[in-house]
VEXLOTI-531951 format. One record per atom (N, C-alpha, C): residue number from 0; atom name; x, y, z. Coordinates in steps of 0.02 Angstrom, whole numbers. Example, Ala and Ser with C-alpha at 12.3 -4.5 7.8 and 13.67 -1.06 7.14 Angstrom:
2
nr	atom	X	Y	Z
0	N	660	-284	390
0	CA	615	-225	390
0	C	660	-165	390
1	N	642	-112	354
1	CA	684	-53	357
1	C	645	2	394
% end
This chain:
110
nr	atom	X	Y	Z
0	N	42	-59	0
0	CA	0	0	0
0	C	44	62	0
1	N	32	109	-47
1	CA	75	168	-51
1	C	64	215	8
2	N	117	251	23
2	CA	115	301	76
2	C	73	360	55
3	N	36	389	103
3	CA	-4	448	86
3	C	41	508	75
4	N	21	554	30
4	CA	64	612	15
4	C	75	656	76
5	N	135	683	81
5	CA	151	730	134
5	C	114	796	121
6	N	88	827	173
6	CA	53	891	162
6	C	101	942	130
7	N	74	981	83
7	CA	114	1031	48
7	C	83	1099	59
8	N	124	1147	73
8	CA	101	1215	86
8	C	99	1254	21
9	N	42	1285	7
9	CA	34	1326	-52
9	C	7	1395	-31
10	N	20	1444	-72
10	CA	-1	1512	-57
10	C	-77	1517	-51
11	N	-112	1484	-93
11	CA	-185	1487	-93
11	C	-212	1470	-161
12	N	-277	1464	-166
12	CA	-306	1447	-232
12	C	-295	1504	-281
13	N	-286	1488	-345
13	CA	-275	1540	-395
13	C	-339	1579	-408
14	N	-333	1639	-438
14	CA	-393	1679	-450
14	C	-440	1646	-500
15	N	-414	1605	-545
15	CA	-454	1569	-594
15	C	-436	1495	-590
16	N	-484	1452	-601
16	CA	-471	1380	-600
16	C	-462	1351	-670
17	N	-481	1388	-722
17	CA	-477	1363	-790
17	C	-448	1417	-835
18	N	-401	1398	-877
18	CA	-373	1441	-929
18	C	-380	1404	-994
19	N	-405	1438	-1045
19	CA	-418	1405	-1109
19	C	-402	1451	-1167
20	N	-392	1421	-1226
20	CA	-381	1462	-1286
20	C	-443	1504	-1300
21	N	-433	1564	-1324
21	CA	-489	1609	-1340
21	C	-526	1583	-1402
22	N	-591	1593	-1403
22	CA	-630	1578	-1462
22	C	-652	1506	-1470
23	N	-635	1463	-1424
23	CA	-655	1393	-1429
23	C	-696	1376	-1367
24	N	-757	1351	-1377
24	CA	-797	1332	-1318
24	C	-761	1280	-1275
25	N	-767	1287	-1209
25	CA	-733	1243	-1163
25	C	-750	1169	-1175
26	N	-812	1156	-1192
26	CA	-834	1087	-1203
26	C	-801	1053	-1262
27	N	-772	1092	-1308
27	CA	-740	1064	-1367
27	C	-665	1054	-1358
28	N	-639	1072	-1299
28	CA	-567	1069	-1287
28	C	-548	1008	-1246
29	N	-490	980	-1262
29	CA	-459	931	-1217
29	C	-430	971	-1159
30	N	-424	937	-1102
30	CA	-400	972	-1041
30	C	-336	941	-1015
31	N	-297	983	-984
31	CA	-238	962	-946
31	C	-252	982	-874
32	N	-245	936	-827
32	CA	-258	952	-757
32	C	-192	966	-722
33	N	-186	1026	-696
33	CA	-126	1049	-660
33	C	-143	1051	-586
34	N	-104	1016	-545
34	CA	-116	1015	-474
34	C	-96	1081	-441
35	N	-128	1097	-385
35	CA	-109	1158	-349
35	C	-36	1156	-326
36	N	-12	1098	-308
36	CA	58	1093	-287
36	C	105	1104	-347
37	N	85	1082	-406
37	CA	125	1095	-466
37	C	126	1170	-482
38	N	68	1202	-476
38	CA	63	1274	-487
38	C	106	1312	-437
39	N	105	1290	-374
39	CA	145	1324	-322
39	C	220	1317	-337
40	N	242	1258	-359
40	CA	312	1249	-377
40	C	331	1295	-435
41	N	288	1301	-485
41	CA	301	1348	-541
41	C	305	1419	-515
42	N	259	1438	-472
42	CA	258	1506	-445
42	C	322	1522	-408
43	N	342	1477	-364
43	CA	401	1490	-322
43	C	466	1491	-363
44	N	474	1442	-408
44	CA	538	1436	-445
44	C	540	1480	-507
45	N	488	1480	-547
45	CA	490	1515	-611
45	C	468	1588	-605
46	N	420	1603	-563
46	CA	396	1672	-556
46	C	437	1711	-505
47	N	448	1681	-446
47	CA	486	1716	-393
47	C	561	1705	-397
48	N	583	1656	-437
48	CA	654	1644	-446
48	C	689	1609	-388
49	N	651	1574	-346
49	CA	682	1538	-291
49	C	716	1474	-317
50	N	765	1450	-281
50	CA	795	1386	-298
50	C	747	1331	-278
51	N	759	1271	-304
51	CA	717	1214	-286
51	C	722	1200	-212
52	N	780	1210	-184
52	CA	790	1199	-112
52	C	747	1248	-71
53	N	749	1312	-90
53	CA	709	1363	-55
53	C	634	1350	-63
54	N	614	1330	-124
54	CA	544	1314	-136
54	C	522	1255	-94
55	N	566	1205	-87
55	CA	550	1147	-46
55	C	539	1165	26
56	N	580	1211	52
56	CA	571	1234	121
56	C	504	1268	129
57	N	487	1311	83
57	CA	422	1346	87
57	C	363	1300	81
58	N	370	1248	40
58	CA	314	1202	30
58	C	313	1145	81
59	N	367	1137	118
59	CA	371	1084	167
59	C	385	1016	138
60	N	421	1015	81
60	CA	438	952	47
60	C	512	953	28
61	N	537	898	3
61	CA	607	894	-16
61	C	620	929	-82
62	N	684	943	-95
62	CA	703	973	-159
62	C	686	927	-217
63	N	694	862	-207
63	CA	677	813	-258
63	C	603	814	-276
64	N	560	824	-226
64	CA	488	829	-238
64	C	473	891	-279
65	N	505	947	-263
65	CA	496	1009	-302
65	C	518	997	-373
66	N	574	963	-383
66	CA	599	950	-450
66	C	548	909	-490
67	N	518	858	-459
67	CA	468	817	-493
67	C	405	858	-509
68	N	384	901	-462
68	CA	326	943	-474
68	C	338	991	-532
69	N	397	1022	-533
69	CA	414	1068	-587
69	C	416	1034	-655
70	N	446	976	-658
70	CA	451	939	-720
70	C	382	921	-747
71	N	339	897	-702
71	CA	271	879	-722
71	C	231	941	-743
72	N	235	995	-705
72	CA	197	1056	-720
72	C	220	1086	-786
73	N	285	1090	-797
73	CA	310	1120	-859
73	C	288	1080	-920
74	N	289	1013	-914
74	CA	267	971	-969
74	C	192	982	-983
75	N	152	987	-931
75	CA	80	997	-940
75	C	65	1065	-972
76	N	98	1117	-948
76	CA	86	1184	-976
76	C	109	1187	-1049
77	N	166	1157	-1064
77	CA	190	1156	-1133
77	C	141	1118	-1178
78	N	116	1062	-1154
78	CA	67	1022	-1192
78	C	5	1064	-1207
79	N	-20	1099	-1156
79	CA	-80	1140	-1166
79	C	-68	1196	-1215
80	N	-11	1230	-1211
80	CA	4	1285	-1255
80	C	15	1262	-1327
81	N	52	1209	-1336
81	CA	68	1185	-1403
81	C	8	1154	-1438
82	N	-33	1118	-1400
82	CA	-89	1081	-1429
82	C	-157	1115	-1419
83	N	-158	1176	-1394
83	CA	-221	1212	-1386
83	C	-270	1181	-1338
84	N	-245	1157	-1281
84	CA	-288	1126	-1230
84	C	-304	1175	-1174
85	N	-357	1162	-1139
85	CA	-374	1201	-1080
85	C	-333	1176	-1021
86	N	-315	1221	-975
86	CA	-281	1203	-914
86	C	-330	1211	-857
87	N	-343	1156	-822
87	CA	-387	1157	-764
87	C	-344	1147	-703
88	N	-351	1191	-654
88	CA	-312	1186	-593
88	C	-355	1153	-540
89	N	-330	1098	-514
89	CA	-368	1058	-465
89	C	-329	1052	-400
90	N	-365	1052	-346
90	CA	-334	1045	-280
90	C	-329	972	-259
91	N	-305	962	-200
91	CA	-300	896	-172
91	C	-309	901	-97
92	N	-326	847	-65
92	CA	-339	849	7
92	C	-276	857	49
93	N	-217	851	18
93	CA	-155	858	56
93	C	-124	928	48
94	N	-161	974	17
94	CA	-137	1043	9
94	C	-159	1083	70
95	N	-113	1121	98
95	CA	-129	1166	154
95	C	-112	1236	133
96	N	-157	1282	145
96	CA	-146	1351	125
96	C	-113	1389	182
97	N	-64	1430	164
97	CA	-27	1468	214
97	C	-65	1532	231
98	N	-49	1558	288
98	CA	-74	1624	307
98	C	-41	1674	260
99	N	-77	1725	238
99	CA	-49	1772	190
99	C	17	1804	212
100	N	30	1809	276
100	CA	92	1841	300
100	C	147	1791	317
101	N	136	1728	307
101	CA	182	1676	328
101	C	253	1685	301
102	N	260	1703	239
102	CA	326	1704	207
102	C	352	1775	194
103	N	324	1823	227
103	CA	352	1891	219
103	C	414	1897	261
104	N	462	1933	234
104	CA	524	1942	269
104	C	523	2009	306
105	N	549	2010	367
105	CA	551	2071	407
105	C	623	2086	425
106	N	646	2144	406
106	CA	712	2167	426
106	C	768	2121	406
107	N	762	2086	350
107	CA	815	2042	327
107	C	814	1973	359
108	N	771	1962	408
108	CA	768	1895	439
108	C	714	1855	405
109	N	726	1791	399
109	CA	677	1747	366
109	C	623	1727	414
% end
């Protein structure tokens, strides 16, 4: 029996749950499902420029887990962009949302 996933800390749900190509009805599109943890790894590493190690600390997982999340997320986003698919962002029961002030830095201290 596989081990249950370790809880992962994410900033919060995104403002939109679905992104799709313009001009095509959602019902006619194939979908790619992007997990909230995958989105958080993309946000931390690609948007904020953190290292995988730093992102792992913020998410409460190992650097290797962040690397796997990034690889999976990047492949899904590339697939959706290249093939004109909708991206649906889905949560999971092991995602925990942080307090909005949790990761703010004060006076140079972490």
